[in-house]
C-alpha positions as CSV (number, residue, x, y, z in Angstrom):
1,M,-16.7,-1.4,2.8
2,V,-16.0,-5.2,2.3
3,D,-16.3,-7.0,5.5
4,A,-14.6,-10.5,4.5
5,M,-11.6,-9.8,2.6
6,D,-10.8,-12.3,-0.4
7,D,-8.1,-13.0,-2.6
8,H,-9.9,-11.1,-5.7
9,T,-10.7,-8.2,-4.0
10,L,-7.4,-7.8,-2.4
11,R,-5.7,-8.2,-6.1
12,T,-8.3,-5.8,-7.4
13,A,-7.2,-3.0,-4.8
14,I,-3.6,-3.5,-5.4
15,A,-4.1,-3.4,-9.2
16,A,-6.0,-0.3,-8.9
17,A,-2.8,1.6,-7.9
18,D,-1.4,1.2,-11.5
19,G,-4.8,2.4,-12.9
20,D,-5.7,5.8,-14.6
21,D,-7.5,7.2,-11.3
22,P,-4.8,7.7,-8.4
23,Y,-7.4,9.0,-5.9
24,R,-9.6,5.8,-6.7
25,A,-7.0,3.8,-6.6
26,L,-5.8,5.3,-2.6
27,R,-9.5,4.9,-1.7
28,D,-9.4,1.4,-3.0
29,L,-6.2,0.5,-1.3
30,H,-7.2,2.1,1.8
31,H,-10.8,0.5,2.0
32,A,-8.8,-2.9,1.5
33,R,-6.3,-2.3,4.2
34,V,-8.9,-1.6,6.6
35,A,-10.9,-4.6,5.9
36,L,-7.7,-6.7,5.9
37,L,-6.7,-5.6,9.3
38,R,-10.1,-6.1,10.8
39,E,-10.0,-9.6,9.4
40,L,-6.7,-10.3,10.9
41,D,-7.5,-8.7,14.1
42,R,-10.6,-11.0,14.5
43,A,-8.5,-14.2,13.7
44,E,-6.0,-13.2,16.2
45,A,-8.4,-12.6,19.0
46,T,-9.8,-16.2,18.0
47,A,-6.1,-17.7,18.1
48,V,-5.4,-15.9,21.5
49,R,-8.8,-17.3,22.9
50,R,-7.9,-20.7,21.7
51,A,-4.5,-20.5,22.8
52,R,-5.5,-19.8,26.6
53,A,-8.5,-22.4,26.6
54,A,-5.7,-25.0,25.6
55,G,-3.8,-23.6,28.6
56,S,-1.1,-21.3,26.8
57,S,0.3,-18.8,29.4
58,W,0.4,-15.3,28.4
59,Q,4.0,-15.0,28.3
60,L,3.6,-17.6,25.7
61,I,1.2,-15.7,23.6
62,A,3.0,-12.7,24.0
63,L,6.3,-14.6,22.7
64,A,4.3,-15.6,19.5
65,L,2.8,-12.1,18.9
66,D,6.1,-10.5,19.3
67,V,4.9,-8.2,22.1
68,S,5.0,-7.9,26.0
69,K,3.2,-10.0,28.3
70,Q,1.6,-7.0,29.7
71,A,0.7,-5.7,25.9
72,V,-1.2,-8.9,25.5
73,H,-2.9,-9.2,28.8
74,K,-4.3,-5.5,28.5
75,K,-5.6,-6.3,24.8
76,Y,-7.1,-9.7,25.3
77,G,-7.1,-10.2,29.0
78,R,-10.5,-8.8,30.0
79,R,-12.2,-10.1,27.0
């Protein structure tokens, strides 16, 4: 599985959907999705930490993430 999703890897996985082997296409797309979501989660956590360090309230962060204040605090509040 790929740890850092790059543009080439993502495009290859998407292109595989039109390939001759649908099983491989599904596996490649699934692995790309998992890697991309993992990378996005790390980036979001970093952005939340930076926002808090800069003085942003949990309410403002929740608004930016389109979730409740309680949800964002539960996910990131004790890290």
